[in-house]
N, C-alpha and C positions, 0 to 999 in steps of 0.2 A: 181701882183704876182699870181703864180699858186694857192696858198692855199687860197687866199682871197675869191673867190667865194664859197668855201666849208665851211668856218668858220661859217657863220650863220646857216648852217645845222647841225653843230657839237655843237652849244652852249648849247643845252639842253641834250647832251649825256654825260654819264660818260666814259671818256677816261682814260685809265690807261697805264702808261709806266712801263713795267716789268724790270726795270733796275735802279740801284743806281748810274749810271755814271753821274757825274756832267756835263760832256761835252755834252752828249746826252740831258740832261735836258735843258741846256742853248741853244742849237741849236733849239730845238722845241719851247721853250718859246719865243725866239727871233722871231720865225716865226709867233707868235700870237696864238699858240695852247694852250688851257687850258686843263690841265690833272692832275691826281693824280699819285704819284709815289708809286708803290708796288713792291719792289725788288723780283725777282724770287728766289725760294728755289731750283730750279733745279741744281743738282750738275753736273758741266761740266766735265763728265767723259767718254764721248763718245770715242770709240776706233777710232783714226784717220786713222788707217790702213785699215778700212773697207770702206773708201770713195775714189772714183776714182779721184775726183777733190777737191781742197781746198774749193771752194765755197759751195760744198754740205755739208761739215762739218759745215761751218758757218751758213748756212740756217737751217740745222737740229737743231743746238744748239739754234738758235733764236726761232724756232718753239716750242721746248720743254720749253723754258723759258716762252713764252707767254701762252702756254696751261696750264702750272702748275699754273700760276696766275689766269687764267680764271676759272679753276676748284676749286681753293682754296677760292676765294673771297666770293662766296655765303655762305660758312660755317664759314670761319674765320672772315670775315668782314660783314657778313649778308647782302650783296648786290651783285647784278649781274652787272658786267660792260657791257657797250655797245660795247666798242672797247678796245682790249688789244694789245699793241705794244711790240714786242720783238726784240732784235737786238744782234748781236755778230760780233765783228771785229777781224780779224786775219791778220797777216803779213806773207807772204810766200817768201822764197828765196831758189833757188836750190831744189825745191820739198819738203822743210821742213816748217812746220807750226810753227811760233813763236807766243807764247801768252805772258802773263805777266811774267817777270823774277821773280824768287823766291828769289834771293839775288844779290849782286853786281857782283859776279863772273859770274852768269848766264846772267846778263845784259851785261857784257863785251863780253861774248861769242856771244850773239845775235848781238850787235852793230858791233863787228868785222866782223861777217859774212855779214853784210850789207855794210860795207865800200867799196866805189868805185863801187858799183853794183846797177843795177836797180832791184827793187823788186815790188811785188804786194801787195796791201792792199785790202782785201775783207771784206765787211760788208754784212751779211745776215740779212734780215728783215722779220718778220712775223707779219701779221695783222690778229687778230682773232676778228670776228664780232659776237656778241652774240645777239640772238633774243629770249627773254623770252616769254613764252606763259602762258595762264591762267591755263592749265592743268598740270603745273609743268614740262613741256617740255621746253628744251632750244635747239634751232638750232644754230649750229656753222658754220660759213663760215671762211675758212682759205685761205689767200692770202700770198704768200711768193715770195721774189725776192732777188737778190743780186746785188751789184755794185762792180766793180773792178777799182782801180786807180793805175797807175804806178808811182813809186817814185824812183828817183836816188839819192844816197848818194855821197857826195864828198869823196875823199880819206882822211881818218881820222888818225891823228897821235895818238900815245899812250897818250900823254899829253892831247890832246883834248878829247879823249875817257874817261879818268879817271876824268877829270874836269867835264864833263857832268854827269857821273855816280855819282860822289860825291855830285852833286847838289840835288840828291834824286828824280829828275823828272822821271827817267825811270821806277821806281818800280811798278807803277800801270797802265802801258800802254802796249798794245799789241806791240810786237816787240821791246820794251824797249825805245821808244821815243815818244814825244808829239810834233807834227809838229806845233801846235798853240802857242807854248811857246819856251823855249830855244832850243828844238830839231829842230826848223825850221832852225837854223844856220848850221845844218848838211846836209841839203837838197840842191841838185844842181838843180833839176827840178821836176815838178809834171805834169803828164798827166792824166787829168780826174777830178772828183769831189773832191775839196779840203776838203769839209766837210766830205766826206766819210773817209778820212784819220784821221780826228779828231774823228770820231766814229759814224757818222750817215749820210747816203746819202740823204740829204734833198730834192734835186731836184727830184730824182726818187720817193721818198715817196710822195711828193706833187702830182706828176703825177698819182700815184696810187689812192690817195684819190679823185682826180678830176675825174678819170674814174669811181670810185665807186659811187660817189654822184651826178655827173653832167651829165654823159653820159650813165647811165644805168637805163632804165625804166623797164627793165625786166631782168630775169636771162639770157635770150638769148642775150640781148644787152650787159650785163656785160661780157658775154663770148666773144662776138665779140670784145668788147673794149679791153679786156685783150689780146686777140690774136693780135690786132692791135699794142699794146704796145710791145708785145713780138717780133714782126717781123719788127719793125721799130726803135729799140733801140739797141745800141751796147751791153748794159748790160741788159739782158732780165730777165723777170719773169721766175723763175725756173719752169720747167714742169716735174720734175722728182719725182718719188717715192723714198724716201731716206731710208737708213737703219734704223732699230729701235734703239732707244737710249740704250736699254738694251742688245744689241748684244755685246758679249765680243770677245776677241781675239780667244776664242775657237771655235767661229762660223766660218765655212769654207768660204773662198772667192771663187768666180768663178775663173777658171783658167786664164782668161784673165784680171783679175783685177790687176791694177798696184799698188794700195795702196799708202798711203802717209806716209812719215817718220814723226815720232813724235820727237819734239826737246828734250823732256824729258819724262821719264816713267810716265804714267798716271794711277791712280788707276782704277780698273775694277768695274763696277756697280755690285751690289749684285744680281739683278734679271737677269735670263738667258732667252733668247729667244729660243723657240723650233724650229724655222724654219728661214731659210734665206729669206729675202725679195727680190723680183724681182725688178730690176731697169728698169722701163718702161719709155721710152722716148716717150712722147705723141705727136700726130700730132697737126697741127695748129687748128683743130676743137675742141680741148679739152680746158676746162676752168680751171684756177688755183684755182677757188673757189670750196671748198668742204663743204658738209653739213653733220653734224653729230647730232644724236639725243641724248639728255641727258637721256631720260627715256627709259628703255627697255620694257620687257613684262609687260603689264598692268594687266595680269591675276593673278599675284602672288604678295602678299603684300611684300613690301620691295625689289622687284626686280627692282632696278634702275641700270642704266648702267654707265654713264660717261665713256664709254669705249674708249673715244677719246684720253685719255692722251698720250698713247704711240703708238697709232695705226692710227692716222689721216694720217700719212705720208706713210702708207703702202697700196698697192692695193692687197687685199688678195683673191678676188673672183677667181673662177676657170676660168671664162671667160677671165680675165686679164692674168692669167697664160698661157692660150692657145694662146692668142695673142702674148705673149712674146716668146712663144716657136716656133710659126709657121709663123708669119707675118713679112715681112721686116719693119724696123722702120725708121722714119724720125729723123735725128739729128737736133739740133738747127740751123745748117747752111743749112738745106734742103737736105742733102746728104742721100742716101738710104743705110741702113746697113742691110744686110741679116743675121739675127740671126739663129743659128742652122746649118750653112753650114760647118763651120770649126770644125773639130773634134780635141779635145785636149786630150792629154794623162793625166790620173789622176795624180795629183801632189802628192808628198810624204807627208804623214801625218805630221802635225806640232807637235812639241814637246808639246806645250801647249794643243793641242787637245787630244793627247794621255794621257797626265797627267790628264786632266779633266775626260775623260771617265774611266780611270783606278781608279781614286779616287771614282767615283760613283760605280764601280763594287766592289771595296774593302771596301766601306764605312761600310757595315755591320760587317766586320771583325774588323775594328777599334772600332766600338761601343761595340762589344762583348768583346774585349780586355779591354776597359775601365770599362765595367760592372764587368768583372771577377776580375780585380785588385782591384776595389773598394770593391767587396764582400769579397775578401780575406784579406781586410784591409791592403793592401800593402802601401798605402799612409799614413795611420795612423802610421804604423810601422816605416817607414823611416822618419816621422816627429819626432817621439820620439827618434829614434836611427839612425840618418843619417850616411852614410858611411858603410853600410853592403854590403858584397858581395853576390853573388847568392846562395852560399851554406848556408850562415847564414839566408838569407831571406827564403829559402826553408824549413829550420828547423823550423822557427818561424810560417810560415803559413801552415806547415804540408803538403807540396806538393813535387812532384818529382823535382830533381835538373834540369833535362832536361827541363821540363815544365816551371819551374821558370825562367830559363835562357832565354827561348824564350819569356816569358811574359814580363820580365824586358827589354829586348832588343826592343821589340815591343813598349813598353811605352816610351822608349828613342826616337824612331823614330817618335812618335806622339807628342813629346814635353812635355810629362808629367813627365818624369824623366830625369836626367842627370847622365852620368857615368864618372868616373875618372879612368884613366889608372894608374897602378902602376907597377914599374919595377919588372919583374919576379913574379908578383902576379896577382890574378884575379881583374878585375875592381870592384869598389864599386859604390853604387848608392845613389842618393839623390833626393828629390822632386824638381821640378822646381817651380818658383813663381806661375805659373798657377795652379799647383796641390795644393800648399800650400793654395792658396786663395779659391779654389772651391771644392777640393776633400778630404781635411782633415776634418774629421767629426766634430771637435770642432771649426772650423773657423767660423767667423760671416756670411760668404756667402757660407757656405757649401751646396753643391748639393747632398750630400751623400744619403739623403732620397729619392730624386727624381730619382737618378740613380738606386737605388734599385727598385723603382716602375717601371721604364722602363725595367729593367731586368726581373722582376717577372710578370708584367702584360702586358706592351706594346709589348715586344719582342714576347711572345707567340701569341698575337693577329696578329702581322704582319707576323708571320710564315704561317698564313693562308690567306695572302693578295689576292692571286689569287682567292680563293673562295669568299672572300669579294667583290672583283670587279665584279665577274660574277653574284653574287646574290644581290649585293647592300645592304647587311646587315652585322652587326657586327658578329664576329666569336667566341663569348664567349663560346658557347656550345662546339665547336670543341676544343677550347684552354683549357677550364677548366672543361668540362663535365657538365656544367650547363648553363642555359640561363642567359641573361644579368640581368634581374630583380632579379634572384636568387642570383647571385654573389653580386649585390648591397645590398641585404638584409644581406647576409653573411658578407660583409665588415662592415656594420654599426651595426648589432645587435647580431651576434653570436660570432665571434672570436675577442677577444681583441687584439691579436697580429696583425691580419690583419688590424684591425681598426687603431691601432697606426702606422702601416707601411704606410697606406694611408695618415693619418694626417701628418706624418713626411714628406712625399713627397710634400704635399701642403704647409707645413710650410717652407720648404727649398726654394721653388719657390717664395713664398711671401716675404721672407727675401731678396732675390736677386732683386726682381722687386719693392718692396714696396716703397722705397725712390723715385724712378723715377716717379711712379704713384702719390704718395702723394704730391710731389712738382711740379707737372705738371701745376697747376693752382693756382691763388690767391683765397683762400677760406676764407679770413678774414671776409666776410659777414655772414658766417655760424657759429653757436654756437654748434649745436648738429648734429651728423651724425649717421647713422645706416649702418653697413657693413653686408649686407645680404649674408649668406653663408660664413662668415668670418673665419670659421674653428678655427685655434689656436689663432687668434688675431694678428698674425705677421703684417699684413697689417694695422690693426687698430693702433698699436703702432707707426708705421711709420707716420700715419696721425697726431697723437698727437704731435710727435716730430717736424713735419714740420709746424704745426699750433698750437701755444701755447694756443689759445683761444677756441680750439675745443675739445669736448668730444665725444667719439665714443662708441656706443653699438654694440656688435657683436651678430648677430642673427643666430643661427644654430640649427641643430637637437639636442634633449636632450642628445643622446649618445655622440655627438661630444663635447658639452659644458661640459659634465661630465669629459671628458678626457683632456680638454684644459689646466688644471693646470700643466700637464706634460711639457708644452711648454712655460709657462709664464716666462718672464725675471726675473733675481734675484731681481731687483729693480722695482716692479710693479708700473704702473702708474694708480692712482685712477680715471683718466679720461677715462679709458677703462673698460667697464663692459660687462657681458655676459648674454644673455637672451635665454632660450631654446624655440624652436618652429619650426613649419614647415611653410616655407614662402608661400607654395601653399594653406595651409588650415587655418592657425592661423592669428590673427590680428597682423599687423606689429607694432613695436615700433614707436612712434612719433619722428620725426626728421626734421631738416631743409634741410638735405642733405642725400640722399641714395646712397650707394656705391655697385656696381655690378662688382666684379673683377673675371674674368674667370668663369662666371656663364652661360650666355645666350647661348654660343656655344654648351653646353652639352645637351640642352633640345629641344624637337620638338616644332614646331611653336605654337601648341595649348597651351602648358604649358608656353611658353614664353609670350604669350598674357595674360594668366591668371596672371602671376607674374607682368607684366607691368601694368595691370589694377589695381591690388591691390596697387601698388606703387602710381599710379596716383590718386587713391581714398584717399590715406593717405596724399597726398601732397596738400598744399595750393598754391595759385599763388605766384611765386617767389622762391619756393623750388627748390633745385637742384638735379640732378641725374648724378652721375659720373660713367661712364661706362669704364671698362678697359678690353680689349681683344687684340688679334692679328688682326689688321686691314689688310685685303687683299688689294692689289693694285686694283685700279678701273678696270684695264684690266685683273685682275685675273692671272697675271703672277708671282706673288710673294706676300709676302715673302714665301720661300719654307717651313719654319717651320709650317706656318699655313696650307698650302696646303697639306703637308705630314700628319699633324695631322688629316685632314679631311678623310684620307684613313682608319682611324680606324672604319669608318662607324657607328659612334654613331647616336643616334636619332636626334641630333642637326645638325648645320651646321656652317661653317665659313662665315663671311660676310665682306664686305668692309665698310669703314667709311660712305660712302653714303648710303649703305643699312641699316646700324644701325641707321643713322640719320632719314631716312624715316620711319623706324620701330618705333622709339621713337616719331616721329611727329604724327603718327597715334594714340598715346596715350596722346597727348597734351603737348609734350615736344619739345622745339625748341633748336636746337644745337647752343651753344654759342661759343665753342672753340673745336678744334681738335688738338691733339699733337701726333706726331710720335716720341716717345722717342728713345734714343740710347740703350734702354734696351730690354727685351724680350716682353714687353707688351706696347701697345699704349693706349691712353686715350682720352675720349670725355666728355665734360661738357655740360649738357643740363639743360634748365630752364623750369619749369612748367608755362604755360600761361593760 
């Protein structure tokens, strides 16, 4: 067997299958491969319309699955794999990609489209080889390929279709059928690798491993071996740079891109790419093996990269761009394609492109409409007296009728209010569920305080963003007539109104995010916790709710602790206590677990190290540190809320989970778990060693 000569060389390696598919697991185990299963968390939301050929979509999805597991395991599982295998199988017919059906009706649609026709089954496979070094660097080699198998269905009667659908077998299989089971009765013939249709092209995979481990004594040998396979196999190793996974439909396609039809609408990824990736078809001298460095600049503490996650598949150097623009290219069949000869008329702007750019241009107007309606207590008014018309609202908020009508209509368009038409009368207005949940000041998750903070503090700062970008400093002096340190002192020591306003902003964010952060990890082994900079105690109360055996001490400035009683719940929890002090200067309260929620990003590196050193000194071996911040993506393409917050040009900075992990490691903390919550903040649990 092809795999047999390789198995002894793999016996000491940690091989991981980034898939929960029982069919792939069975195929590989039957071949004698020993491996662990770590299902990928990559959300399969790539825009199919951005790929010129179906196999490109399958290969890119497989690559992202494998890369996600490769980067997660050192932190989540505390071990680095040697090899990660990712795969994705799709069925295509008439230019449409068929994935797993969402329900019986969808399965019927898919199977009906296959009846009496020949279709293609593509499986994209990615092999990520990890080389861990002593200096905390990891080299990654990525090899990807695809296999195509032709399958012909017999003509299927309605009875046969529904009998098969009602068996339940189609529901978890690409294209709605399983050839290895009952679905085999629907098939008239198969041309190609049968296992590829089941879910994994075993023969092609074995050949790749054989080339990697038996025929490559150097990178040059491996390159030549890969080329040999590419040009002597019907189904070749992919030599293309593929579109980024976070490209959305708003990213423009090249004029000659045919695109693929999606069989059903797919959700768009949240992260937006800022540029379109070139599709470079490489010549036979190029190798499919790519090398990426885990560690970035070594001159700055915490500057780690893992920039590979969503960028391995892109060739972004200017040299590659110039090649793509000026040189004729070799296709996989050896044909010359002269790029840049044919001129194309600019295509009409797509509706979704125009919508995206318009929303960005008008975004500040929407924010200010929300801030104004909140400041004028429109949502509180309509909560207590729903069904008022514009005239009545204008009277209550003491504003002009014209201005009130425009504001109410704008809030309707933003989904914050709903209007009800009445015959021969003015429309009346009510809060939507969204406004009731977040914008009414008395609701449990009210963001009223934070919205006021955005209006009074953040908005003036961002009005001077151009100066902030040019100078690289915050614009407190231009916005408020005083320097940053002065306004900080004013906030905490002079004006009680300003102090309460700031605390109310922090309180409202903590109430919205607290439960997600508090319940992110099992903290049953900890009995005492200290929430550093815990402000009103809102986060601390969520921790005691989520962990009945835990008591929490809130440690904050004396002026903050003095005012905290204004925010305490009606039924206080005696497991939450408050201690006044400065965490940069004073001794920290003793605890098993220290909590830093939305603290580190505000401070310059020297103060961050002072604080972490104090926490490390207060901790004994086994103590925990729970960090909660907005974790940037490793390629720093998102999330936008973190990157936009960085534009305030505070003395601190936003970091990725990897950067935070390395920062804490320098103070003796090892990352045990990282959680990206569905809330506004992410969380990381570290252990003192």
